[in-house]
N, C-alpha and C positions, 0 to 999 in steps of 0.2 A: 690603573690597577684598582679593582674593587676591594674595599675593606672586608676583612674576614668577619665571620659571625662573632668570633671571640673579641675582636677589636670593637665591634658595635656594642656588645654587651658591656665591655669595660667602659665605653664612652658614657653609657647611661647608668653606671653604678652611682649610688648616692654620694660616695666619697669623691668620685671624679667630678660630679656635678658641683659639689661644694667647692672643690679646688678651682674649678673654672670660674665660678662666681666670685670667689675671693681674689682671683688674679685680676679681675676687672674692677675691684673695689679700690677706693682711695685709702690712704693711710688712716684718715679719720674714720672712715666707714668700717675698716677692719678693727680699729680700737673699740668702736661702738659695739660691734658684734661680740668681741671678746668680753667686754665688760658686761653686756647684757646676758651673755652666757654664764658668767660668774654669778650675777645676781639671781638668775633662774636656778642655778645649782644650789645657792644658799637658801632660796625660798623652798625648794624641794626638801632640803635637809631639815629646815625648820618644820615643815609639814610632817616629815617622818618622825622627828622627835616628839612633836605634839601628839601624833597618832599613838606612839608607844606609851607616852605618859598617860593619855586618856584611857588606854586599855589596861593600865596598871602593870605594864611589862617592865618598867624601870624601877619599880618600888624596891626590890632587893638590892640593886646596885646603888640606888640613892641612899638607902639606909647604911650600907656598908661604907661608902665613901664619907658620909657625914660622921659616922662613929669613929672613923680613922683619925679624925681631927679632935677627938675627945679623950680624956683620961679614962682608960678601961675600968678603973675602980670607981670613978665618979664622972658620969656622963655630963654633969652640969659644969664641969671644969674643962675648958679647951686646953689642948696640949701646949706646952711651952711656958715660958715665964710670963709674969704679969705684964711686963713691958711689951711683949709681943701682942697680947690681947688688946692693949691700949693702942698699939700701932695699927692693928687691924681696924679698929674703930676710926682712926684717922683716915685710913685708906677708903673705908666704906663711905665716909663723908664726901669724898671726891666725886661720887656718883649721886649724891643727894640733890634734891631740887634746889635748895638754897645756894649751894656752891655752884651748881651748873648755871643757875640764873645769873649769879654775879659774874661768872666767867664769861658767859655769852654776852652779857650787857657790856662788860669791859672791852671785849674784842670788837663788838659792833660799834661801840662808841669810838674806838681807835680807827676803825675802817671809815666811819663817817667823817671824822675830823681830818683824815688824810685823803679825802676826795674819792672814796670808794663806797659811796652810799648804796649803790645797787648791789654790790657784793655783800654789804651789811644786811640788806633786806633778804638776800638769798640765804645767808646763814641763819637769820631768824626764821625764815620759812622752813628750812631744813630741820632745825631743832624743834619747832612747833609741830611739824608733821610727824617727826619721830616720837614725840611725847604723846600725841593723840593716838598714834598707831599702837604704842605700847599699852596705853591705858585701855583702849578698846579691847585688845586681846586679853588683858587681865580679867576684865569683866566677862568676856566671852567664855574663857576656860574655867574661871573661878576655882582654881586648885587651892586647897587648904595649905596653909603654912606648915612647916614641920613642927610637930609637937613631941618629937623624939627627945629633944634636948631643950633646955631653957634658952630663950632668945637673948642674944647679947646686944640687941638693938631694938628700939621701938618700931613696930610695923603697923600699917594701917590698911593695906590692900591685900588682895589675894596673891598667890605665889608665882603663877606661871603666865608669861615669862618674867624673869627678874627685871624689874624696872631700872634698878641701878646699873645692871650689866648692859641693858639695852641703851640707856641714855649715855653711859660712859663711852660705849662704842660709837654712838651717833655723834656725840659732841667732840670727843678727843680725836677720832679718826677724821671727821669732817674738818675740824680746825687744823689738824695736822696736814691734811691734803692741801688746804688753802695756803698754809704757811710754806709747804714744800714747793708749791708752784711759784713762789717768789724767789726761789733759789735755783741757780744754774748748775751747781755742783751735785753730782749724783750721790756723793758721800754725805753731803748735808741733807739731801732729800731722804736718804735712807735713815739717817740719824733722827730726823724729825718724826718720820712715820714709825720708827722703832720705839721712840719715846711715847708716842700716842698709843701704840699697841700695848706697851708695858703698863701704862696707867689703866687701860681698859682691863687688862689681865688682873691687876692688883685689886681693883674694885670687885670683880666677880669672885675671886678667891676669898676675899674678906667676907662676902655675904654667906658663903658656905661655912667658913670658920666660925662666924658668929651665930650659926644655927638658924638664920632667918630665911634661908632658901635651900631647896634641894639642889644638888649638883646639876640635874637636867634643866632646872629653871635658869640657871646661870648660862649653861651651854646654849640654850635656846635664845637667851637674851643677847649673847655675843653674836650668834648667827644672824638674828633679826637686825640688830644694830649695825652690823658690818654690811649687810645687804643694803640697808637704807643709806648708809654713809657712802657706799660705792655708787649708788644710784644718784645721790645728790652731787657727788663729784663729777659724774658724767654730765649731769644737767649743767653744772657750772662751766665745764669745758665747752659744751654746745652753745650756751648763751654767750660766752666770751668770743667764740668764733663768729657768732652772728651779731656781735656788737651790742648785745643787750645788757651785758655786764662788763665792767672795766677789765681791760686785758691783763694778762698774767704779770707783765712788768709794770710796776707802779709808775705813774707820771708825777711830775713836779707840780701837782695841782695846788691851787690856793686852798688852804685848810678851812677858810671861812665860808666858801660857797661851793667847793667841789667842781668848779667849772674850769679852773686853770686860767681865768681871766682876772687880771689884777684890778 
């Protein structure tokens, strides 16, 4: 029996073709496609935010959101008690270069001492790459810092995207994913990634609260940092599967040489 014209059309429909290809792909290949699709979506979202910012379309919303966090009678004063303002400075420090460098150095030192030196190098490469990407984009866009309210923190660079928001997403989400892959319990994995996401969120909110970034700077930083962290996570999985990085389950390696040989 010859297939009908309708069946032939259905067979060559893009969705049907995609389903056929996915049905032949392995689990790892499907995961790769899904993750790359997510990264591409985040990249497009970042590009859209950047386009709107450069065209000045977000100016009204940025000002409105920034002023919502200020005393209407005195824009120099953030809303809330003094201890909240001090707490926000503590939160913003979590995305600062000094704190990030100390944290990454501590984690990489721990990984190296426990026989996971290639994983430590991968973490260093991920953080260094995220830092370079964020810095290059800052110089490329050169968006001025908000002058609508006094700054509650010292600033040195341009505004878009937020470096603190980008780096907190890169560092905490990357380290969270690394730690989550050492746990077999789904609940523990979700807890670790939730904690990493919360830290990233607090750093970004603190930047707007202190008046040193526009809200769209922070949103773009979150999107950019998340995309980079997901891409690095995928690279870690691929390298582990191909034996280039230590496997997910730690071995009882000798901490002095990382070879497991006494």
